[in-house]
C-alpha positions in Angstrom: -96.7 38.1 119.6 -93.6 40.0 120.4 -91.2 40.8 117.6 -88.1 39.5 119.3 -89.4 36.3 120.5 -91.9 34.8 118.1 -91.5 31.2 118.8 -92.8 31.2 122.6 -96.3 30.4 121.7 -98.5 29.2 118.8 -100.5 32.1 116.9 -103.8 32.7 118.1 -106.8 31.3 116.0 -104.4 29.5 113.7 -105.5 26.8 111.3 -104.0 23.5 112.4 -103.6 20.5 110.2 -101.1 17.3 110.4 -99.6 16.0 107.2 -98.0 12.5 107.0 -94.9 12.5 104.8 -93.8 8.8 104.5 -93.1 7.8 108.0 -92.8 11.3 109.3 -95.7 13.5 110.7 -95.6 17.2 110.4 -97.9 19.6 112.5 -98.7 22.7 110.4 -100.0 25.9 112.0 -100.7 29.2 110.2 -102.8 32.4 110.7 -103.1 33.0 107.1 -105.9 31.8 105.2 -104.1 32.4 102.0 -101.2 30.3 103.1 -103.4 27.6 104.3 -105.4 27.6 100.9 -102.2 27.4 98.9 -100.9 24.3 100.8 -104.2 22.7 99.8 -104.0 23.8 96.4 -100.5 22.7 96.0 -100.6 19.3 97.6 -103.6 18.3 95.3 -104.5 15.6 94.7 -103.5 13.8 98.0 -100.2 12.0 97.6 -98.4 14.5 95.7 -94.7 14.0 97.0 -96.0 11.4 99.3 -97.9 14.1 101.4 -101.3 13.1 102.8 -103.5 14.7 105.5 -103.6 12.5 108.9 -104.9 12.7 112.3 -103.3 14.3 115.3 -100.0 12.9 116.5 -98.8 13.3 120.1 -95.4 13.8 119.1 -95.1 15.2 115.5 -91.5 14.8 114.0 -91.5 18.3 113.0 -93.7 21.4 113.9 -93.8 24.3 111.2 -95.6 27.5 112.2 -96.5 30.4 109.8 -97.1 33.8 111.2 -98.1 36.9 109.1 -97.0 40.5 110.2 -96.4 44.0 109.0 -93.0 44.3 107.2 -91.8 46.6 110.0 -92.1 43.9 112.5 -90.2 41.4 110.3 -87.3 44.1 109.9 -87.3 44.7 113.7 -86.9 41.0 114.5 -83.9 40.7 112.0 -82.3 44.0 113.2 -82.4 42.8 117.1 -81.2 39.5 116.2 -78.3 40.9 114.4 -77.1 43.1 117.3 -76.5 40.0 119.4 -76.1 36.8 117.3 -73.2 35.5 115.2 -73.7 36.3 111.5 -73.0 33.8 108.7 -74.6 32.6 105.4 -76.4 29.7 104.2 -77.5 28.3 100.9 -81.3 28.9 100.5 -81.5 27.7 97.1 -78.6 26.1 95.0 -75.7 28.8 94.7 -78.1 31.7 96.3 -77.0 32.5 99.7 -78.6 34.7 102.3 -77.7 35.7 105.9 -78.1 33.7 109.0 -78.0 34.4 112.6 -76.7 31.8 115.3 -77.7 32.5 119.0 -78.1 30.0 121.8 -80.8 27.5 121.1 -81.9 29.1 117.8 -80.9 30.0 114.4 -82.7 32.7 112.3 -82.5 32.7 108.7 -83.2 35.7 106.2 -85.7 34.5 103.5 -85.8 36.5 100.3 -86.9 35.3 96.9 -84.6 35.6 94.1 -87.2 38.0 92.3 -88.2 40.2 95.0 -86.8 42.4 97.7 -89.4 41.6 100.3 -87.7 39.8 103.4 -89.0 37.2 105.7 -87.5 35.3 108.5 -87.5 31.8 109.6 -86.5 30.7 113.1 -85.3 27.1 113.9 -85.4 25.6 117.0 -85.4 22.1 118.2 -88.1 20.3 116.3 -89.8 23.5 115.4 -89.7 25.9 112.3 -91.3 29.3 112.7 -92.0 31.5 109.8 -92.2 35.5 110.4 -92.8 37.0 107.1 -95.0 40.0 105.8 -99.0 39.6 104.9 -98.4 39.3 101.2 -98.8 37.0 98.3 -95.3 36.2 98.3 -95.2 35.7 102.1 -98.2 33.3 101.8 -96.0 31.2 99.5 -93.2 30.4 102.0 -95.1 27.8 104.1 -95.7 25.5 100.9 -92.2 26.1 100.1 -91.0 24.7 103.5 -93.4 21.9 103.4 -92.2 20.8 100.0 -88.6 21.2 101.0 -89.1 19.0 104.1 -91.0 16.3 102.1 -88.3 16.2 99.5 -85.8 15.8 102.1 -87.7 13.0 103.7 -88.0 11.2 100.3 -84.5 11.6 99.4 -83.4 10.2 102.9 -85.5 7.0 102.0 -83.6 6.4 98.8 -85.9 8.3 96.2 -84.1 8.8 92.8 -85.2 12.1 91.6 -85.2 12.9 87.9 -85.7 16.1 85.8 -88.8 14.9 84.2 -92.5 15.4 83.8 -94.8 12.4 83.7 -98.3 11.2 82.6 -100.3 8.3 83.3 -101.9 5.9 81.0 -103.8 2.8 81.8 -102.6 2.8 85.4 -98.8 3.1 84.6 -96.6 6.1 84.7 -94.5 7.4 81.7 -91.6 9.6 82.4 -90.9 12.3 80.0 -87.0 13.0 80.5 -85.0 15.8 78.8 -83.0 18.7 79.2 -84.6 22.1 79.6 -86.4 23.1 76.7 -86.8 19.8 75.2 -90.6 20.0 75.4 -91.0 17.8 78.8 -93.9 19.7 80.0 -95.7 20.0 76.6 -95.5 16.4 75.7 -96.6 15.1 79.1 -99.8 17.2 79.2 -100.5 16.9 75.5 -100.5 13.0 75.8 -102.4 13.3 79.2 -105.3 15.2 77.3 -105.3 13.0 74.3 -105.1 9.5 75.6 -108.2 7.6 76.8 -107.8 6.8 80.5 -104.7 9.1 80.8 -103.8 11.6 83.4 -101.1 14.3 84.0 -98.6 13.4 87.2 -96.5 16.6 87.4 -93.9 18.9 86.1 -90.1 19.1 86.3 -89.3 16.6 89.2 -90.3 13.0 89.6 -89.4 10.8 92.5 -88.8 7.0 92.0 -88.7 4.4 94.7 -87.8 0.6 94.2 -90.5 -1.9 95.2 -90.6 -5.6 94.7 -92.4 -5.1 91.1 -90.1 -2.3 89.8 -90.4 1.3 90.6 -93.1 3.6 91.9 -93.2 7.2 90.6 -94.3 10.0 92.9 -95.0 13.4 91.5 -93.4 16.8 93.1 -96.0 19.4 93.2 -94.3 22.0 91.1 -96.4 24.3 88.8 -96.7 23.4 85.3 -94.8 26.2 83.4 -95.8 26.4 79.8 -95.4 29.3 77.1 -97.8 30.3 74.4 -95.9 28.0 71.9 -96.6 25.1 74.0 -100.1 26.0 74.1 -100.3 26.5 70.3 -98.5 22.9 69.8 -101.4 21.3 71.8 -104.0 23.3 69.8 -105.3 25.2 73.0 -106.9 28.6 72.1 -109.4 29.5 75.0 -106.5 30.4 77.7 -107.8 34.0 78.1 -110.8 32.9 79.9 -108.8 31.0 82.5 -108.6 31.8 86.2 -104.8 31.6 87.3 -103.8 32.4 90.8 -100.4 33.4 89.7 -101.8 35.6 86.9 -100.7 35.7 83.3 -97.3 36.9 82.4 -97.2 40.8 82.0 -97.3 42.8 78.8 -93.7 42.9 77.4 -92.7 39.5 78.6 -91.6 36.8 76.2 -94.1 34.2 77.1 -95.5 34.3 73.4 -92.2 32.9 72.1 -91.9 29.4 71.5 -88.7 29.0 73.9 -89.4 32.3 75.9 -88.2 32.4 79.6 -91.5 33.8 80.9 -94.0 31.3 81.3 -97.7 30.8 82.5 -97.6 28.7 85.8 -100.5 26.5 86.7 -100.9 24.4 89.8 -102.2 20.9 89.7 -105.7 22.1 90.5 -105.6 24.6 87.9 -104.3 22.1 85.4 -107.2 19.7 86.2 -109.8 22.7 85.9 -108.5 24.6 82.8 -107.0 21.8 80.8 -109.7 19.1 81.8 -107.2 16.4 82.9 -107.1 14.0 85.8 -104.0 14.6 88.0 -102.5 11.4 89.4 -99.9 11.8 92.2 -98.6 8.3 92.1 -98.4 5.3 89.8 -95.9 2.3 89.0 -93.3 3.0 86.3 -94.4 1.9 82.8 -92.1 3.5 80.5 -90.1 6.4 79.5 -90.4 9.1 76.6 -87.2 11.3 75.6 -89.0 14.2 73.8 -88.2 17.0 71.3 -90.6 19.7 70.5 -89.5 21.9 67.8 -91.9 23.7 65.1 -89.2 23.5 62.7 -88.3 19.8 63.0 -90.2 17.0 61.2 -92.3 14.2 63.1 -90.6 11.2 64.3 -91.1 8.4 66.9 -89.6 5.3 67.7 -87.4 3.2 70.3 -84.3 4.8 72.0 -81.2 3.3 72.0 -79.9 2.3 75.4 -77.0 4.4 75.2 -79.0 7.5 74.3 -81.4 6.8 77.1 -78.5 6.4 79.7 -76.9 9.7 78.5 -80.2 11.8 78.9 -81.4 10.3 82.1 -77.9 10.5 83.8 -77.6 14.1 82.7 -81.0 14.8 84.1 -80.7 13.2 87.4 -81.2 15.4 90.4 -79.9 12.9 92.7 -76.4 13.3 91.4 -76.5 17.3 91.1 -79.6 19.0 92.6 -80.1 22.3 91.0 -82.8 23.5 93.3 -81.7 22.3 96.9 -78.4 23.3 98.5 -77.4 22.5 102.1 -79.9 21.1 104.4 -80.4 24.2 106.4 -83.9 23.2 107.7 -82.3 20.0 109.4 -85.2 17.9 108.6 -85.3 14.8 111.0 -84.8 11.8 109.1 -83.2 8.6 109.6 -79.9 7.2 108.0 -79.9 8.0 104.4 -80.4 5.5 101.9 -78.2 6.3 98.6 -80.3 5.8 95.4 -78.8 3.7 92.5 -79.1 5.2 89.1 -77.3 1.9 87.6 -80.1 -0.2 88.9 -82.8 2.1 87.5 -81.2 2.1 84.0 -80.8 -1.5 84.3 -84.8 -1.9 85.1 -85.5 0.3 82.0 -84.3 -2.4 79.8 -87.6 -4.3 80.6 -89.8 -1.4 79.7 -90.4 0.6 76.5 -88.1 3.8 76.0 -89.2 5.9 73.3 -88.0 9.0 71.4 -90.4 11.6 69.9 -90.2 14.8 67.9 -93.3 16.9 67.3 -93.8 20.5 66.2 -97.5 21.1 65.6 -100.7 20.1 67.1 -101.2 17.6 64.2 -97.9 15.9 65.4 -99.2 15.6 69.0 -102.3 13.8 67.8 -100.3 11.5 65.6 -97.8 10.8 68.3 -100.9 10.0 70.9 -102.0 7.4 68.4 -98.7 6.0 67.7 -97.8 5.8 71.3 -101.0 4.0 72.3 -100.4 1.5 69.5 -96.7 0.9 70.6 -97.6 0.2 74.3 -100.4 -2.0 73.4 -98.3 -4.2 71.3 
């Protein structure tokens, strides 16, 4: 495949799969087994972010082609493009801008992770996205990132309300765990998923909510579970040293062993299922909300939240109002006319459901919370 024209044909020997995202079909082609495996591991189980494997479509709504090359090939593509194209900028992630190059019929975007100097390229043409990136573990991750970005934009266009929330499933219902960064959402959700009978873990950091005739359906976004050692301590987990983790453990000298450390252990949904022994549930009807606080210095508490407090926390953590991850729609995902979500309607619906506050600081407190929660929702 020539470096100066990588979108003229599909890569030889590529793995082909079709993904259905709500009412849109994506055709995915990759010549990297690592990238293909990461897509399977990330969108596990089927239904994460509304993504399902499906059969071939005569005219997919979007084709995404992932091609791995030597770094010199990527650099040469960008160099040649810069010689003839109009240079600009775009917002790859909120407040993180990178160069773009506009030519007739295509736009070339520079891809660079915030934590790495490795450079990749994305070429956007009509109905097609082509990734040209190095053969590396970081390069393998771009395909999953693009699929997740596309699925998120499709969901938002359909009217999904997106909350900064973890979630767990109990007796078939989804319980959102909503709070600010550091409040203990991840710890609370995974701890209750492990301790409650007939429970399951739904996901970390972002939940999509869609209105239906009976209330709201909750769909998990496949972001890794990010925990530090303090969270594992609170859950009473001590055997993590034997775990097999794709992303690896935080390196020596990191602060992951501090309770509120910035460096965290990241687990895919498959790794959560395997290492923590919990069932992963991608979708469930909304059954309630917990507003958590995890603090080893605080005493245990549990009870109903006031409507005013719940509205304040949820409004502050609504990504539909101010999304800290997604900036401009530089991918131009083909969607219909966007349907605006209603936070007010969601808050009104919460008046019919249990909305609870909880503070825990130890493994014993977590066990106590699980028993109290089960009793409360059973009443």
